C-alpha positions in Angstrom: 15.0 132.4 32.3 12.6 131.3 30.1 8.9 132.8 29.6 7.2 129.6 30.7 9.3 129.9 34.1 9.0 133.5 34.8 4.8 132.5 34.6 5.0 129.8 36.7 6.9 132.1 39.5 4.1 134.8 38.8 1.4 132.7 39.8 3.0 130.9 42.6 3.3 134.7 44.2 0.3 135.2 43.6 -1.1 132.2 45.0 1.1 131.9 47.8 1.4 135.2 49.0 5.6 135.5 48.9 8.2 135.1 46.3 8.7 131.6 45.7 10.5 129.1 43.2 8.6 126.6 41.1 10.7 123.7 42.3 11.1 123.8 45.4 7.7 123.9 46.9 4.5 121.3 45.7 2.2 122.7 48.7 -0.9 120.8 48.6 -2.3 118.0 46.2 -0.7 118.3 43.3 1.2 120.9 43.5 0.6 124.4 43.0 -3.2 124.7 42.7 -3.4 121.2 42.2 -2.3 121.8 38.3 -0.1 118.4 38.7 2.6 119.9 36.6 5.8 121.1 37.9 8.0 122.4 34.9 11.1 124.0 36.1 13.1 120.2 35.8 12.5 117.3 33.9 12.7 114.5 35.9 14.0 110.7 34.8 11.7 108.7 33.3 13.7 105.3 34.2 13.3 104.1 38.4 16.3 102.0 39.6 18.9 101.8 42.3 21.8 103.4 40.3 19.4 106.6 40.6 17.5 106.3 44.2 18.4 108.8 46.5 17.2 107.4 49.4 14.1 105.3 50.4 12.2 105.9 54.4 9.9 103.3 55.7 6.5 104.6 57.0 5.2 102.9 59.7 1.1 102.7 59.6 -0.8 103.5 56.6 -1.9 106.0 54.2 -2.8 107.1 50.6 -2.1 110.8 51.0 1.0 112.4 49.3 3.8 114.5 50.6 3.7 118.1 50.5 7.1 119.9 50.0 7.6 123.4 51.2 11.9 123.9 50.8 14.2 121.3 52.4 11.0 119.7 54.4 8.4 117.6 53.1 5.0 117.0 55.1 3.2 113.6 55.2 0.1 111.7 57.4 0.2 108.2 58.2 -2.4 106.4 60.4 -0.9 103.7 63.1 -3.6 100.9 63.6 -3.8 99.6 67.3 -1.6 96.2 67.3 -3.6 95.2 70.5 -6.7 95.3 69.1 -5.8 93.6 65.4 -4.5 90.9 67.8 -7.5 90.5 69.7 -9.8 90.2 67.0 -10.7 93.8 65.2 -8.7 92.8 62.5 -10.7 92.1 58.8 -12.1 89.2 59.1 -11.2 85.7 56.7 -14.8 85.3 56.1 -16.2 86.5 53.4 -19.5 89.2 53.2 -22.6 88.9 50.9 -20.8 90.3 47.9 -17.9 88.1 48.2 -15.6 90.5 50.0 -14.1 90.3 53.1 -15.7 93.1 55.2 -13.7 96.0 56.6 -14.7 96.3 60.0 -13.7 99.8 62.1 -9.8 99.6 63.8 -8.4 101.8 65.8 -5.7 104.1 64.8 -3.3 107.0 66.1 -3.0 109.7 63.2 1.0 110.3 63.1 1.8 113.6 61.5 5.5 113.5 60.3 8.3 115.8 58.6 11.1 114.5 56.7 14.1 116.1 54.8 13.3 116.1 50.9 17.0 115.4 50.2 17.9 112.5 52.3 14.7 111.1 53.4 15.8 111.4 57.2 12.7 112.0 59.4 13.4 115.4 61.4 10.1 115.0 63.4 6.8 113.4 64.2 3.9 114.3 66.4 1.3 111.4 67.5 -2.3 112.4 68.2 -5.6 110.9 69.3 -6.7 107.4 68.9 -10.1 106.8 67.2 -11.7 103.9 65.3 -12.0 104.4 61.7 -14.3 102.4 58.8 -14.0 103.4 55.4 -13.8 101.1 52.1 -11.5 98.5 51.3 -9.8 100.9 49.1 -10.0 103.9 51.5 -7.5 104.6 54.2 -7.3 106.4 57.7 -4.9 108.5 55.9 -6.0 109.4 52.8 -5.5 112.9 53.1 -2.9 115.4 51.5 -1.9 118.5 53.9 -1.6 122.1 52.8 1.5 124.1 53.3 2.8 127.7 53.2 5.7 129.3 54.4 4.5 129.2 58.2 2.2 126.4 58.5 1.1 122.7 57.6 -2.1 121.8 57.7 -3.2 118.0 58.1 -6.8 116.6 57.9 -7.8 113.4 58.9 -11.8 112.7 60.1 -13.7 109.7 61.8 -17.6 109.0 62.4 -17.6 111.2 64.7 -15.1 113.7 64.3 -13.2 115.4 61.4 -10.1 117.1 63.1 -7.8 120.1 61.2 -4.2 120.4 63.0 -1.6 123.0 62.0 1.9 122.6 62.8 4.5 125.0 62.5 7.8 123.6 60.3 9.1 122.6 63.2 6.6 120.5 64.5 5.0 122.7 67.4 1.2 122.6 67.4 0.0 125.3 66.6 -3.9 124.8 66.8 -6.6 122.0 66.3 -10.0 121.9 65.2 -12.9 119.6 65.5 -15.1 120.1 62.7 -18.2 117.9 63.8 -18.6 114.5 62.9 -18.2 112.9 58.9 -21.4 110.8 57.5 -20.3 108.5 54.5 -19.8 105.0 54.7 -16.5 105.1 52.6 -14.9 107.1 54.9 -13.2 110.6 55.1 -11.0 111.3 52.6 -10.8 115.7 51.6 -7.6 117.7 51.2 -7.3 120.6 52.6 -6.0 124.0 50.5 -4.3 127.6 51.9 -5.4 130.7 50.0 -3.9 133.7 52.2 -4.7 133.4 55.6 -7.7 130.9 55.2 -7.3 127.0 55.1 -10.3 125.7 52.8 -11.9 122.4 53.2 -14.2 120.2 51.5 -16.6 118.8 53.8 -19.6 117.5 51.3 -21.1 114.5 52.7 -24.3 111.9 52.4 -27.8 112.4 52.5 -27.8 115.8 52.1 -25.8 117.0 54.8 -22.0 118.7 54.9 -20.9 122.5 54.1 -17.8 123.9 52.9 -15.7 125.2 55.3 -12.9 128.7 55.7 -11.0 128.0 58.8 -8.5 131.3 60.1 -4.9 129.9 59.6 -4.0 131.5 62.3 -6.4 130.4 65.0 -8.1 127.4 63.1 -11.7 129.1 63.9 -14.2 128.7 61.0 -14.4 132.1 59.4 -17.2 130.9 57.0 -19.2 128.3 56.2 -21.7 126.9 53.2 -24.4 124.8 53.9 -24.7 122.0 51.4 -27.2 119.3 50.1 -25.0 117.3 49.0 -26.1 113.3 48.5 -22.6 111.1 48.4 -19.5 112.3 50.6 -16.8 114.0 47.6 -13.0 113.6 47.7 -12.8 116.5 45.3 -10.1 119.2 46.3 -10.9 122.5 45.6 -8.9 125.1 43.4 -8.4 128.5 42.8 -9.5 130.0 39.4 -9.5 133.6 38.4 -12.7 135.3 36.8 -13.7 139.2 36.3 -10.7 139.8 38.0 -10.9 138.0 41.4 -9.9 135.0 43.1 -12.4 132.4 43.8 -12.7 129.0 45.3 -14.1 126.7 42.8 -15.8 123.1 44.0 -16.9 120.5 42.0 -19.6 117.7 43.6 -22.3 115.3 42.5 -25.4 117.8 43.1 -24.1 120.9 43.2 -22.0 120.7 40.1 -19.2 124.1 39.7 -19.7 126.1 43.1 -17.3 129.2 42.8 -16.9 130.9 46.4 -15.3 134.0 47.4 -12.4 132.1 49.5 -12.3 135.0 51.7 -15.9 135.1 53.1 -17.6 132.5 51.6 -20.0 134.2 49.6 -21.0 131.7 46.9 -20.5 133.5 43.5 -21.9 131.2 41.5 -23.5 127.4 41.4 -24.4 125.5 38.8 -25.4 121.7 38.4 -24.1 120.0 35.1 -24.2 115.8 36.3 -26.6 113.5 36.1 -28.8 113.5 39.0 -31.0 110.1 37.8 -28.3 108.3 38.8 -26.0 108.3 41.9 -22.6 109.6 41.3 -19.7 111.1 42.9 -17.2 113.5 42.7 -13.5 112.5 43.6 -11.1 113.2 41.5 -10.1 117.5 41.4 -10.6 120.2 38.8 -7.9 121.7 37.2 -7.7 125.1 35.7 -6.6 126.0 32.9 -6.7 128.3 29.7 -9.4 130.5 31.5 -11.5 127.0 32.2 -12.3 124.9 35.0 -12.3 121.1 34.2 -14.3 118.8 36.2 -15.4 115.1 36.8 -18.0 113.1 38.0 -19.3 109.8 38.1 -19.6 106.8 39.8 -18.0 102.8 38.8 -20.6 101.5 35.7 -22.7 104.2 35.9 -22.6 107.2 34.0 -19.3 109.6 34.0 -18.8 113.5 32.8 -16.0 115.5 32.3 -17.1 119.8 31.9 -15.1 122.5 30.8 -17.0 125.4 32.3 -16.1 129.4 32.5 -17.5 131.7 34.7 -18.2 135.1 33.1 -21.1 137.5 34.3 -21.3 136.1 38.0 -22.8 132.9 36.0 -20.8 129.4 34.3 -20.7 128.8 31.0 -20.4 125.0 29.5 -17.5 125.0 26.9 -17.5 121.4 26.3 -18.2 117.9 27.9 -17.1 114.6 27.2 -19.5 111.4 28.5 -17.5 108.5 27.8 -14.1 106.9 28.8 -13.9 109.4 31.7 -11.5 109.3 34.9 -13.7 108.8 37.6 -10.8 108.7 40.9 -7.0 109.7 39.1 -7.7 113.6 38.5 -7.7 115.5 34.9 -3.9 116.9 33.9 -3.3 119.9 31.3 0.2 120.5 29.7 0.2 122.9 27.3 -2.9 123.2 25.0 -3.6 119.2 25.8 -5.6 117.9 28.1 -4.9 114.4 29.6 -7.7 112.2 31.3 -6.0 108.7 32.6 -9.0 106.2 33.3 -9.0 104.1 36.2 -8.3 101.0 34.2 -5.2 102.1 32.5 -6.8 103.8 29.1 -5.7 107.3 28.4 -7.0 109.7 26.4 -5.5 113.4 24.7 -8.2 116.2 24.1 -7.8 119.7 22.7 -8.1 121.7 25.8 -10.1 124.7 24.0 -12.5 122.3 22.2 -12.5 119.0 23.9 -11.9 117.3 20.7 -9.9 113.9 21.1 -6.7 113.7 19.7 -5.8 110.1 20.5 -7.3 107.3 23.0 -4.9 104.6 24.0 -4.4 101.8 26.6 -1.2 102.3 28.5 0.6 98.9 28.1 1.5 97.2 31.3 -0.9 98.6 33.5 -2.2 95.9 36.1 -5.1 96.5 38.4 -6.5 99.8 38.8 -5.2 103.3 39.0 -6.1 104.9 42.2 -3.3 108.4 42.4 -3.6 110.7 40.0 -1.2 111.9 37.2 1.6 114.3 37.4 4.1 116.4 34.9 7.7 118.4 34.3 6.0 119.1 30.9 7.1 116.9 28.5 6.0 113.4 30.1 3.1 112.2 32.3 4.0 109.9 35.6 1.2 107.9 37.5 1.4 104.5 39.1 -1.7 101.2 39.4 -2.4 99.9 42.7 0.0 96.9 41.6 3.1 98.9 42.3 3.8 100.0 38.5 5.1 103.7 37.7 3.8 104.2 34.1 5.2 107.1 32.1 3.7 108.2 28.6 4.6 111.3 26.8 2.7 115.0 27.6 1.9 115.0 23.3 -0.7 115.1 21.0 0.6 111.7 20.0 0.6 108.8 21.7 4.2 107.7 23.2 4.8 105.1 25.8 8.0 106.1 27.1 8.4 103.6 30.6 7.5 101.2 32.8 9.1 101.2 36.0 8.4 98.4 39.1 7.9 99.8 42.4 7.8 97.1 44.2 5.1 97.4 46.6 1.1 98.1 46.2 1.0 102.0 45.7 -2.7 104.1 45.4 -0.7 107.7 46.0 0.0 110.4 43.7 3.4 111.0 42.8 5.3 114.2 43.7 7.8 116.4 41.9 9.9 118.8 43.0 13.7 120.3 41.7 13.9 117.4 39.7 12.8 114.6 41.9 10.3 112.5 41.8 8.9 111.1 45.2 6.3 108.2 45.6 4.9 106.9 48.8 3.9 103.2 48.5 2.8 100.9 50.6 5.2 101.0 53.5 7.5 103.6 52.1 8.3 106.9 50.6 10.9 107.0 48.1 12.6 110.2 45.9 14.1 109.3 42.4 16.9 112.0 40.8 
């Protein structure tokens, strides 16, 4: 067994509390601890009908990605009330003040699904409540990615009046459902949970000085801890687990708070340090990663300044290692492979940095990118895989020298993050979930 695989399995053991194989699980948004990396098997770089394992139609909408535990794949979808759409609640054709079609609320029913990851067959599906959802035109009512361990899978979705967290066992039996209060944020909810030991952790930063960080009892759904926040913008950044000073900490990234380290079992705030520009509106969308003993996080907003900052926690305080203030990814998350960190901008410009120093190795525009990139890159250790919204899966080498490897046409809109498990790549597009090997 290679040294790399041994290290991978040891980390999995610590984070999940059970012995697992890295190629069998993708337990949360961007896999193990949100790294986006699974080096157990290389993944095909060319997608075609010849190597497509399956493609399954998914009813409804959703920009969340699947999670995988063993042979089962879990996914959230939101199905709009067709009667309401016919009755006039469908987004209007008439353009608003900024020349864009308005995006009024639609009534949705949330559907949790379990599929066989090898065949794409639907094992079970369970529908929940019908509520009106309104968000940004690029958001969806099911933009959250679930979190799973060996016993449960937890789904979250939110509307203006209710943030819901639901836990099911792997056979689809409901274990608990929690109402976590209203969601304030015009772009709509899009946060994703993680599971650490017996705690479900969720970033619930909201608009106008509100929101909180939440820890729920994984057995009952009851709130174990809550950290009140002074957030000014709703955040979509998913926390990660970071080991510092001999203890595990949950790390959150937010515009106002910067980097926040919390004890994942008790909610005790260990360190909170503002590191972003507070003079202009910004939002933390991409999720932090842990690499080389540091946490790397980003924040920014469209045409406003954007920042990528590497931080290290020691002696109970955050210390800045390096920062980059130009050519920063806003929506896609950062990824680190080996000694190199990669930033994939929304526009398709990619940069490779030395992880320790932040110095740039290269910056190139990825050929063939059409439209924006909303999903995040993932890697098998050799290449990076990411999709643009017009349905092109791009592959570049995870290397200190730029190399464009392939562009694959998926045939549908895609605003999601791929998943790689067991040498297969899974991609959710507008109406389908498909797998290639």
